[in-house]
Every structure is written in structure tokens, then in C-alpha cells.
N, CA, C and O atoms as CSV, one atom per row, in Angstrom:
chain,resi,resn,atom,element,x,y,z
A,1,MET,N,N,0.807,-1.215,0.078
A,1,MET,CA,C,0.034,-0.028,-0.010
A,1,MET,C,C,0.874,1.341,-0.008
A,1,MET,O,O,1.763,1.539,0.820
A,2,ALA,N,N,0.572,2.139,-0.861
A,2,ALA,CA,C,1.436,3.476,-0.904
A,2,ALA,C,C,1.064,4.281,0.230
A,2,ALA,O,O,-0.089,4.308,0.658
A,3,THR,N,N,2.023,4.942,0.728
A,3,THR,CA,C,1.923,5.973,1.848
A,3,THR,C,C,1.570,7.460,1.235
A,3,THR,O,O,2.201,8.000,0.327
A,4,GLU,N,N,0.568,7.945,1.836
A,4,GLU,CA,C,0.251,9.343,1.360
A,4,GLU,C,C,1.385,10.212,2.016
A,4,GLU,O,O,1.875,9.930,3.109
A,5,ARG,N,N,1.733,11.215,1.310
A,5,ARG,CA,C,2.954,11.999,1.643
A,5,ARG,C,C,2.491,13.223,2.514
A,5,ARG,O,O,3.234,13.684,3.381
A,6,THR,N,N,1.295,13.714,2.270
A,6,THR,CA,C,0.690,14.765,2.894
A,6,THR,C,C,-0.615,14.471,3.554
A,6,THR,O,O,-1.524,13.958,2.901
A,7,ILE,N,N,-0.752,14.768,4.813
A,7,ILE,CA,C,-1.786,14.471,5.703
A,7,ILE,C,C,-2.199,15.687,6.382
A,7,ILE,O,O,-1.295,16.318,6.929
A,8,ASP,N,N,-3.394,16.148,6.460
A,8,ASP,CA,C,-4.048,17.120,7.243
A,8,ASP,C,C,-4.529,16.610,8.506
A,8,ASP,O,O,-5.667,16.149,8.584
A,9,LEU,N,N,-3.701,16.658,9.567
A,9,LEU,CA,C,-4.037,16.092,10.928
A,9,LEU,C,C,-5.148,16.830,11.539
A,9,LEU,O,O,-6.036,16.193,12.105
A,10,GLY,N,N,-5.187,18.140,11.478
A,10,GLY,CA,C,-6.221,18.951,12.030
A,10,GLY,C,C,-7.503,18.505,11.415
A,10,GLY,O,O,-8.473,18.304,12.145
A,11,GLU,N,N,-7.578,18.336,10.134
A,11,GLU,CA,C,-8.933,17.998,9.543
A,11,GLU,C,C,-9.290,16.682,9.888
A,11,GLU,O,O,-10.488,16.471,10.082
A,12,ILE,N,N,-8.408,15.661,10.015
A,12,ILE,CA,C,-8.661,14.264,10.417
A,12,ILE,C,C,-9.328,14.295,11.903
A,12,ILE,O,O,-10.339,13.666,12.215
A,13,SER,N,N,-8.574,15.144,12.759
A,13,SER,CA,C,-9.062,15.396,14.268
A,13,SER,C,C,-10.527,15.886,14.223
A,13,SER,O,O,-11.434,15.362,14.871
A,14,ALA,N,N,-10.664,16.914,13.418
A,14,ALA,CA,C,-11.976,17.518,13.508
A,14,ALA,C,C,-13.061,16.666,12.938
A,14,ALA,O,O,-14.212,16.744,13.367
A,15,SER,N,N,-12.730,15.891,12.021
A,15,SER,CA,C,-13.766,14.845,11.458
A,15,SER,C,C,-14.028,13.670,12.279
A,15,SER,O,O,-14.891,12.840,11.994
A,16,SER,N,N,-13.174,13.602,13.434
A,16,SER,CA,C,-13.290,12.468,14.299
A,16,SER,C,C,-13.894,12.934,15.630
A,16,SER,O,O,-13.802,12.227,16.633
A,17,ALA,N,N,-14.490,14.082,15.639
A,17,ALA,CA,C,-15.194,14.595,16.897
A,17,ALA,C,C,-15.936,13.490,17.475
A,17,ALA,O,O,-16.509,12.641,16.794
A,18,GLY,N,N,-15.916,13.515,18.766
A,18,GLY,CA,C,-16.697,12.345,19.570
A,18,GLY,C,C,-16.061,11.019,19.786
A,18,GLY,O,O,-16.430,10.233,20.659
A,19,ARG,N,N,-15.022,10.792,18.893
A,19,ARG,CA,C,-14.188,9.493,18.963
A,19,ARG,C,C,-12.955,9.762,19.849
A,19,ARG,O,O,-12.331,10.822,19.885
A,20,SER,N,N,-12.681,8.586,20.596
A,20,SER,CA,C,-11.424,8.622,21.466
A,20,SER,C,C,-10.443,7.498,21.045
A,20,SER,O,O,-10.875,6.437,20.594
A,21,GLY,N,N,-9.178,7.730,21.191
A,21,GLY,CA,C,-8.228,6.803,20.846
A,21,GLY,C,C,-7.558,7.217,19.632
A,21,GLY,O,O,-7.498,8.376,19.222
A,22,VAL,N,N,-7.005,6.080,19.024
A,22,VAL,CA,C,-6.263,6.287,17.574
A,22,VAL,C,C,-7.358,6.560,16.528
A,22,VAL,O,O,-8.279,5.764,16.346
A,23,VAL,N,N,-7.214,7.809,15.788
A,23,VAL,CA,C,-8.202,8.064,14.717
A,23,VAL,C,C,-7.496,7.979,13.436
A,23,VAL,O,O,-8.201,8.055,12.429
A,24,TRP,N,N,-6.277,7.840,13.296
A,24,TRP,CA,C,-5.385,7.824,12.068
A,24,TRP,C,C,-4.134,7.145,12.349
A,24,TRP,O,O,-3.505,7.399,13.376
A,25,THR,N,N,-3.725,6.274,11.472
A,25,THR,CA,C,-2.298,5.500,11.646
A,25,THR,C,C,-1.546,5.627,10.217
A,25,THR,O,O,-2.094,5.402,9.138
A,26,LEU,N,N,-0.352,5.980,10.372
A,26,LEU,CA,C,0.537,5.827,9.111
A,26,LEU,C,C,0.627,4.524,8.674
A,26,LEU,O,O,0.948,3.601,9.423
A,27,ASP,N,N,0.317,4.370,7.307
A,27,ASP,CA,C,0.352,3.004,6.598
A,27,ASP,C,C,1.615,3.034,5.683
A,27,ASP,O,O,1.981,4.110,5.210
A,28,GLY,N,N,2.232,1.980,5.446
A,28,GLY,CA,C,3.366,1.942,4.417
A,28,GLY,C,C,4.718,2.092,4.824
A,28,GLY,O,O,5.615,2.007,3.986
A,29,SER,N,N,4.983,2.329,6.155
A,29,SER,CA,C,6.256,2.510,6.494
A,29,SER,C,C,6.799,1.223,7.308
A,29,SER,O,O,6.187,0.732,8.257
A,30,ALA,N,N,7.869,0.807,6.874
A,30,ALA,CA,C,8.515,-0.442,7.669
A,30,ALA,C,C,9.285,0.151,8.925
A,30,ALA,O,O,9.598,-0.589,9.858
A,31,ASP,N,N,9.567,1.442,8.924
A,31,ASP,CA,C,10.470,1.920,9.995
A,31,ASP,C,C,9.863,2.789,11.220
A,31,ASP,O,O,10.330,2.855,12.357
A,32,LEU,N,N,8.713,3.437,10.718
A,32,LEU,CA,C,7.998,4.344,11.657
A,32,LEU,C,C,6.644,3.930,11.913
A,32,LEU,O,O,5.919,3.388,11.079
A,33,ASN,N,N,6.290,4.244,13.262
A,33,ASN,CA,C,4.927,4.080,13.644
A,33,ASN,C,C,4.486,5.560,14.045
A,33,ASN,O,O,5.096,6.247,14.865
A,34,ALA,N,N,3.405,5.935,13.392
A,34,ALA,CA,C,2.773,7.255,13.738
A,34,ALA,C,C,1.300,7.123,13.959
A,34,ALA,O,O,0.634,6.440,13.181
A,35,ASN,N,N,0.778,7.708,14.927
A,35,ASN,CA,C,-0.705,7.583,15.191
A,35,ASN,C,C,-1.180,8.987,15.653
A,35,ASN,O,O,-0.553,9.676,16.458
A,36,LEU,N,N,-2.379,9.352,15.050
A,36,LEU,CA,C,-3.038,10.633,15.568
A,36,LEU,C,C,-4.025,9.952,16.643
A,36,LEU,O,O,-4.750,8.990,16.387
A,37,VAL,N,N,-3.935,10.622,17.920
A,37,VAL,CA,C,-4.698,10.060,19.036
A,37,VAL,C,C,-5.458,11.245,19.455
A,37,VAL,O,O,-4.929,12.356,19.485
A,38,ARG,N,N,-6.786,11.026,19.806
A,38,ARG,CA,C,-7.697,12.048,20.148
A,38,ARG,C,C,-8.549,11.568,21.316
A,38,ARG,O,O,-9.027,10.434,21.353
A,39,PHE,N,N,-8.728,12.534,22.322
A,39,PHE,CA,C,-9.404,12.337,23.568
A,39,PHE,C,C,-10.242,13.592,23.893
A,39,PHE,O,O,-9.844,14.716,23.590
A,40,GLY,N,N,-11.404,13.366,24.515
A,40,GLY,CA,C,-12.272,14.367,25.088
A,40,GLY,C,C,-11.690,14.796,26.458
A,40,GLY,O,O,-10.789,14.170,27.014
A,41,ALA,N,N,-12.309,15.979,26.991
A,41,ALA,CA,C,-11.761,16.395,28.326
A,41,ALA,C,C,-11.758,15.268,29.286
A,41,ALA,O,O,-12.715,14.494,29.325
A,42,GLY,N,N,-10.701,15.131,30.084
A,42,GLY,CA,C,-10.506,14.026,31.086
A,42,GLY,C,C,-10.063,12.681,30.606
A,42,GLY,O,O,-9.699,11.813,31.400
A,43,GLY,N,N,-10.092,12.496,29.269
A,43,GLY,CA,C,-9.679,11.261,28.653
A,43,GLY,C,C,-8.095,11.134,28.670
A,43,GLY,O,O,-7.430,12.079,29.096
A,44,GLY,N,N,-7.553,10.101,28.258
A,44,GLY,CA,C,-6.103,9.954,28.161
A,44,GLY,C,C,-5.578,8.558,28.197
A,44,GLY,O,O,-6.229,7.538,27.975
A,45,VAL,N,N,-4.198,8.655,28.534
A,45,VAL,CA,C,-3.536,7.336,28.585
A,45,VAL,C,C,-2.941,7.122,30.049
A,45,VAL,O,O,-2.123,7.903,30.535
A,46,ALA,N,N,-3.409,6.031,30.685
A,46,ALA,CA,C,-2.867,5.892,32.005
A,46,ALA,C,C,-1.340,5.727,32.148
A,46,ALA,O,O,-0.620,5.410,31.201
A,47,GLU,N,N,-0.919,5.954,33.338
A,47,GLU,CA,C,0.654,5.881,33.627
A,47,GLU,C,C,1.067,4.545,33.173
A,47,GLU,O,O,0.382,3.553,33.423
A,48,HIS,N,N,2.200,4.490,32.495
A,48,HIS,CA,C,2.810,3.224,32.018
A,48,HIS,C,C,4.260,3.590,31.781
A,48,HIS,O,O,4.673,4.747,31.871
A,49,VAL,N,N,5.077,2.454,31.448
A,49,VAL,CA,C,6.414,2.520,31.090
A,49,VAL,C,C,6.616,1.741,29.793
A,49,VAL,O,O,6.193,0.588,29.713
A,50,ASN,N,N,7.253,2.333,28.763
A,50,ASN,CA,C,7.542,1.678,27.484
A,50,ASN,C,C,9.075,1.437,27.477
A,50,ASN,O,O,9.809,2.415,27.337
A,51,ASP,N,N,9.572,0.275,27.612
A,51,ASP,CA,C,11.036,0.116,27.697
A,51,ASP,C,C,11.573,-0.140,26.308
A,51,ASP,O,O,12.746,-0.510,26.247
A,52,GLU,N,N,10.882,0.002,25.167
A,52,GLU,CA,C,11.328,-0.385,23.915
A,52,GLU,C,C,11.703,0.809,23.061
A,52,GLU,O,O,12.671,0.706,22.307
A,53,VAL,N,N,11.037,1.887,23.121
A,53,VAL,CA,C,11.397,3.015,22.068
A,53,VAL,C,C,11.281,4.317,22.712
A,53,VAL,O,O,10.524,4.451,23.674
A,54,ASP,N,N,12.001,5.330,22.240
A,54,ASP,CA,C,11.773,6.834,22.463
A,54,ASP,C,C,10.565,7.175,21.642
A,54,ASP,O,O,10.302,6.604,20.583
A,55,VAL,N,N,9.833,8.140,22.179
A,55,VAL,CA,C,8.510,8.562,21.615
A,55,VAL,C,C,8.421,10.145,21.507
A,55,VAL,O,O,8.706,10.897,22.439
A,56,LEU,N,N,8.013,10.535,20.321
A,56,LEU,CA,C,7.674,12.044,20.178
A,56,LEU,C,C,6.268,12.237,20.164
A,56,LEU,O,O,5.523,11.604,19.416
A,57,LEU,N,N,5.911,13.046,20.925
A,57,LEU,CA,C,4.359,13.531,21.058
A,57,LEU,C,C,4.271,14.869,20.538
A,57,LEU,O,O,4.890,15.778,21.090
A,58,VAL,N,N,3.520,15.079,19.472
A,58,VAL,CA,C,3.353,16.520,18.893
A,58,VAL,C,C,1.899,16.877,19.014
A,58,VAL,O,O,1.047,16.170,18.477
A,59,GLY,N,N,1.602,17.904,19.672
A,59,GLY,CA,C,0.342,18.477,19.767
A,59,GLY,C,C,-0.313,18.856,18.502
A,59,GLY,O,O,0.353,19.559,17.743
A,60,VAL,N,N,-1.538,18.503,18.132
A,60,VAL,CA,C,-2.204,18.881,16.976
A,60,VAL,C,C,-3.288,19.890,17.239
A,60,VAL,O,O,-3.313,20.881,16.509
A,61,CYS,N,N,-4.171,19.766,18.173
A,61,CYS,CA,C,-5.217,20.752,18.549
A,61,CYS,C,C,-5.711,20.385,19.935
A,61,CYS,O,O,-5.539,19.298,20.486
A,62,GLY,N,N,-6.374,21.483,20.443
A,62,GLY,CA,C,-6.919,21.332,21.913
A,62,GLY,C,C,-5.678,21.482,22.810
A,62,GLY,O,O,-4.619,21.986,22.436
A,63,SER,N,N,-5.927,20.986,24.039
A,63,SER,CA,C,-4.783,21.142,25.088
A,63,SER,C,C,-4.884,19.932,26.050
A,63,SER,O,O,-5.949,19.396,26.357
A,64,GLY,N,N,-3.789,19.601,26.447
A,64,GLY,CA,C,-3.584,18.485,27.419
A,64,GLY,C,C,-2.211,18.575,28.035
A,64,GLY,O,O,-1.474,19.546,27.863
A,65,SER,N,N,-1.888,17.480,28.787
A,65,SER,CA,C,-0.724,17.342,29.445
A,65,SER,C,C,-0.120,16.051,29.366
A,65,SER,O,O,-0.832,15.055,29.234
A,66,VAL,N,N,1.262,15.961,29.444
A,66,VAL,CA,C,2.090,14.711,29.542
A,66,VAL,C,C,2.744,14.771,30.705
A,66,VAL,O,O,3.360,15.803,30.971
A,67,GLU,N,N,2.733,13.755,31.549
A,67,GLU,CA,C,3.538,13.617,32.710
A,67,GLU,C,C,4.608,12.578,32.271
A,67,GLU,O,O,4.314,11.552,31.658
A,68,VAL,N,N,5.907,12.930,32.639
A,68,VAL,CA,C,7.129,12.112,32.340
A,68,VAL,C,C,7.934,12.153,33.543
A,68,VAL,O,O,8.401,13.207,33.976
A,69,GLU,N,N,8.106,11.008,34.097
A,69,GLU,CA,C,8.830,10.792,35.415
A,69,GLU,C,C,8.416,11.852,36.433
A,69,GLU,O,O,9.279,12.477,37.048
A,70,GLY,N,N,7.126,12.063,36.620
A,70,GLY,CA,C,6.786,13.072,37.606
A,70,GLY,C,C,6.754,14.497,37.103
A,70,GLY,O,O,6.211,15.299,37.862
A,71,GLU,N,N,7.213,14.940,36.016
A,71,GLU,CA,C,7.203,16.291,35.622
A,71,GLU,C,C,6.132,16.477,34.614
A,71,GLU,O,O,6.093,15.704,33.657
A,72,GLU,N,N,5.220,17.472,34.741
A,72,GLU,CA,C,4.187,17.788,33.817
A,72,GLU,C,C,4.601,18.716,32.784
A,72,GLU,O,O,5.277,19.721,33.005
A,73,TYR,N,N,4.144,18.325,31.575
A,73,TYR,CA,C,4.343,19.312,30.390
A,73,TYR,C,C,3.123,19.532,29.585
A,73,TYR,O,O,2.396,18.578,29.310
A,74,SER,N,N,2.838,20.807,29.167
A,74,SER,CA,C,1.775,20.992,28.499
A,74,SER,C,C,1.939,20.643,27.026
A,74,SER,O,O,3.003,20.785,26.424
A,75,LEU,N,N,0.711,20.132,26.437
A,75,LEU,CA,C,0.844,19.714,25.064
A,75,LEU,C,C,-0.398,20.334,24.380
A,75,LEU,O,O,-1.548,20.116,24.761
A,76,SER,N,N,-0.049,21.164,23.285
A,76,SER,CA,C,-1.145,21.727,22.429
A,76,SER,C,C,-0.548,21.840,21.028
A,76,SER,O,O,0.576,21.422,20.749
A,77,GLY,N,N,-1.375,22.432,20.170
A,77,GLY,CA,C,-0.890,22.566,18.801
A,77,GLY,C,C,0.532,23.167,18.607
A,77,GLY,O,O,0.848,24.280,19.028
A,78,GLY,N,N,1.355,22.331,17.933
A,78,GLY,CA,C,2.550,22.787,17.612
A,78,GLY,C,C,3.644,22.602,18.658
A,78,GLY,O,O,4.795,22.974,18.433
A,79,ILE,N,N,3.293,22.047,19.760
A,79,ILE,CA,C,4.223,21.741,20.928
A,79,ILE,C,C,4.661,20.349,20.812
A,79,ILE,O,O,3.847,19.499,20.452
A,80,MET,N,N,5.921,20.024,21.095
A,80,MET,CA,C,6.437,18.675,20.979
A,80,MET,C,C,7.048,18.306,22.334
A,80,MET,O,O,7.823,19.079,22.897
A,81,VAL,N,N,6.685,17.074,22.878
A,81,VAL,CA,C,7.250,16.544,23.918
A,81,VAL,C,C,8.012,15.278,23.703
A,81,VAL,O,O,7.432,14.329,23.174
A,82,PHE,N,N,9.279,15.179,24.072
A,82,PHE,CA,C,10.061,13.976,23.961
A,82,PHE,C,C,9.944,13.123,25.086
A,82,PHE,O,O,10.207,13.610,26.186
A,83,VAL,N,N,9.566,11.829,25.002
A,83,VAL,CA,C,9.593,10.875,25.972
A,83,VAL,C,C,10.542,9.749,25.734
A,83,VAL,O,O,10.346,8.893,24.871
A,84,PRO,N,N,11.604,9.777,26.546
A,84,PRO,CA,C,12.707,8.697,26.387
A,84,PRO,C,C,12.129,7.257,26.830
A,84,PRO,O,O,11.291,7.105,27.720
A,85,ARG,N,N,12.636,6.359,26.164
A,85,ARG,CA,C,12.273,4.999,26.465
A,85,ARG,C,C,12.611,4.737,27.928
A,85,ARG,O,O,13.522,5.355,28.479
A,86,GLY,N,N,11.845,3.781,28.583
A,86,GLY,CA,C,12.049,3.617,29.926
A,86,GLY,C,C,11.417,4.546,30.975
A,86,GLY,O,O,11.378,4.260,32.171
A,87,ALA,N,N,10.948,5.624,30.470
A,87,ALA,CA,C,10.391,6.794,31.356
A,87,ALA,C,C,8.877,6.498,31.564
A,87,ALA,O,O,8.113,6.205,30.644
A,88,ARG,N,N,8.530,6.605,32.868
A,88,ARG,CA,C,7.163,6.494,33.338
A,88,ARG,C,C,6.412,7.713,32.762
A,88,ARG,O,O,6.873,8.842,32.932
A,89,ARG,N,N,5.223,7.501,32.059
A,89,ARG,CA,C,4.539,8.548,31.374
A,89,ARG,C,C,3.090,8.334,31.445
A,89,ARG,O,O,2.645,7.197,31.600
A,90,SER,N,N,2.292,9.411,31.336
A,90,SER,CA,C,0.820,9.344,31.232
A,90,SER,C,C,0.365,10.635,30.435
A,90,SER,O,O,1.097,11.624,30.393
A,91,ILE,N,N,-0.756,10.596,29.862
A,91,ILE,CA,C,-1.264,11.794,29.105
A,91,ILE,C,C,-2.691,12.063,29.491
A,91,ILE,O,O,-3.446,11.108,29.673
A,92,LEU,N,N,-3.103,13.279,29.625
A,92,LEU,CA,C,-4.383,13.689,30.077
A,92,LEU,C,C,-4.918,14.835,29.238
A,92,LEU,O,O,-4.227,15.840,29.070
A,93,SER,N,N,-6.110,14.718,28.716
A,93,SER,CA,C,-6.760,15.780,27.887
A,93,SER,C,C,-7.434,16.850,28.840
A,93,SER,O,O,-8.044,16.560,29.869
A,94,ALA,N,N,-7.258,17.986,28.406
A,94,ALA,CA,C,-7.828,19.268,29.198
A,94,ALA,C,C,-8.967,19.790,28.458
A,94,ALA,O,O,-9.749,20.539,29.042
A,95,SER,N,N,-9.170,19.441,27.091
A,95,SER,CA,C,-10.182,20.106,26.319
A,95,SER,C,C,-10.935,18.867,25.543
A,95,SER,O,O,-10.466,17.732,25.458
A,96,GLU,N,N,-12.117,19.272,25.026
A,96,GLU,CA,C,-12.880,18.346,24.301
A,96,GLU,C,C,-12.238,17.896,22.982
A,96,GLU,O,O,-12.626,16.848,22.465
A,97,ASP,N,N,-11.252,18.651,22.398
A,97,ASP,CA,C,-10.811,18.484,21.065
A,97,ASP,C,C,-9.331,18.145,21.049
A,97,ASP,O,O,-8.632,18.357,20.059
A,98,PHE,N,N,-8.889,17.628,22.144
A,98,PHE,CA,C,-7.339,17.301,22.349
A,98,PHE,C,C,-6.962,16.192,21.373
A,98,PHE,O,O,-7.562,15.117,21.378
A,99,ALA,N,N,-5.975,16.460,20.547
A,99,ALA,CA,C,-5.351,15.518,19.679
A,99,ALA,C,C,-3.791,15.652,19.554
A,99,ALA,O,O,-3.257,16.758,19.634
A,100,TYR,N,N,-3.145,14.611,19.375
A,100,TYR,CA,C,-1.622,14.672,19.319
A,100,TYR,C,C,-1.179,13.437,18.424
A,100,TYR,O,O,-1.796,12.380,18.294
A,101,LEU,N,N,-0.080,13.771,17.887
A,101,LEU,CA,C,0.629,12.731,16.923
A,101,LEU,C,C,1.601,12.044,17.892
A,101,LEU,O,O,2.227,12.711,18.715
A,102,SER,N,N,1.724,10.763,17.801
A,102,SER,CA,C,2.681,10.007,18.617
A,102,SER,C,C,3.447,9.259,17.561
A,102,SER,O,O,2.890,8.477,16.791
A,103,VAL,N,N,4.793,9.527,17.539
A,103,VAL,CA,C,5.781,8.952,16.512
A,103,VAL,C,C,6.805,8.206,17.248
A,103,VAL,O,O,7.261,8.665,18.296
A,104,HIS,N,N,7.231,6.985,16.725
A,104,HIS,CA,C,8.290,6.351,17.163
A,104,HIS,C,C,8.839,5.228,16.273
A,104,HIS,O,O,8.212,4.914,15.260
A,105,ARG,N,N,9.897,4.653,16.580
A,105,ARG,CA,C,10.477,3.685,15.589
A,105,ARG,C,C,9.539,2.412,15.792
A,105,ARG,O,O,9.214,1.979,16.897
A,106,ARG,N,N,9.160,1.890,14.596
A,106,ARG,CA,C,8.350,0.608,14.728
A,106,ARG,C,C,9.071,-0.479,15.541
A,106,ARG,O,O,10.275,-0.707,15.431
A,107,ARG,N,N,8.248,-1.121,16.354
A,107,ARG,CA,C,8.678,-2.153,17.215
A,107,ARG,C,C,8.186,-3.537,16.802
A,107,ARG,O,O,7.407,-3.685,15.861
A,108,GLY,N,N,8.672,-4.569,17.549
A,108,GLY,CA,C,8.270,-5.875,17.129
A,108,GLY,C,C,6.733,-6.078,17.691
A,108,GLY,O,O,6.056,-5.179,18.189
A,109,PRO,N,N,6.368,-7.304,17.527
A,109,PRO,CA,C,4.982,-7.634,17.921
A,109,PRO,C,C,4.740,-7.342,19.465
A,109,PRO,O,O,5.687,-7.317,20.251
A,110,LEU,N,N,3.493,-7.135,19.839
A,110,LEU,CA,C,3.113,-6.919,21.179
A,110,LEU,C,C,3.396,-8.133,21.970
A,110,LEU,O,O,3.132,-9.250,21.524
A,111,ARG,N,N,3.956,-7.935,23.198
A,111,ARG,CA,C,4.300,-9.093,24.064
A,111,ARG,C,C,3.513,-8.951,25.304
A,111,ARG,O,O,3.726,-7.966,26.012
A,112,ILE,N,N,2.689,-9.763,25.622
A,112,ILE,CA,C,1.719,-9.843,26.794
A,112,ILE,C,C,2.548,-10.527,27.983
A,112,ILE,O,O,3.127,-11.602,27.827
A,113,GLY,N,N,2.552,-9.855,29.108
A,113,GLY,CA,C,3.203,-10.339,30.202
A,113,GLY,C,C,4.544,-10.545,30.256
A,113,GLY,O,O,5.020,-11.429,30.970
A,114,GLY,N,N,5.263,-9.766,29.522
A,114,GLY,CA,C,6.649,-10.023,29.560
A,114,GLY,C,C,7.742,-9.090,29.203
A,114,GLY,O,O,8.916,-9.454,29.284
């Protein structure tokens, strides 16, 4: 499948109003994983640790926060937060239209319990 080279993330987010979670995924790359993630106010991702990859979070619209190792960072349109692998992190939406792009090196298959 061919990868589109230009994507309007704001348009995708706006057309996904009312949905939560991943609303768009980059197709066609063997090396990169990129997901547009959207949450309404109070939604987000619970605290967890990812020991496999560094992650870039890029705000697309709305506002929220990312907590990395106990430090809170604001995330909104045009703001990027770097999350190193092995860091404890969580994400919380502060607005109804919060969306961000999550980008990292593609990793192997999901491992449960291990």
C-alpha cells in the first residue's frame, strides 16, 4: 500500500469529533509508527512505562498534558514533548478536542506479560 505524503492532521481530528483513541495511523512505513490520538476532556492514557522505544508527542489541537517521570508538560498545537524509552509517562486531555501525533520507531509484535 502506498503511503500518502501529505496528511492534514487537524482535518482528520476535526472529522473524528466524539471519538477517542487512535483516529489515524501511518500506513506503508516499515520503520516508523505514527498515530493521531484524540481524547475528550478528562480522557487520556494511564501511567505506564515503555521500555522499547523513544517517543515524540506532537500536539495537533486542543490542550492536554504529558507527565514524564513526575514532571508535567503542556501539550497543544505545535508543541512537541520527547519521552525517552524507559520513562514513566501518562497523558491527560484538558479540552474536548485534544489530539496529538505519537511517533516512534516501529517495534516488534506486542508481548503480553513479559
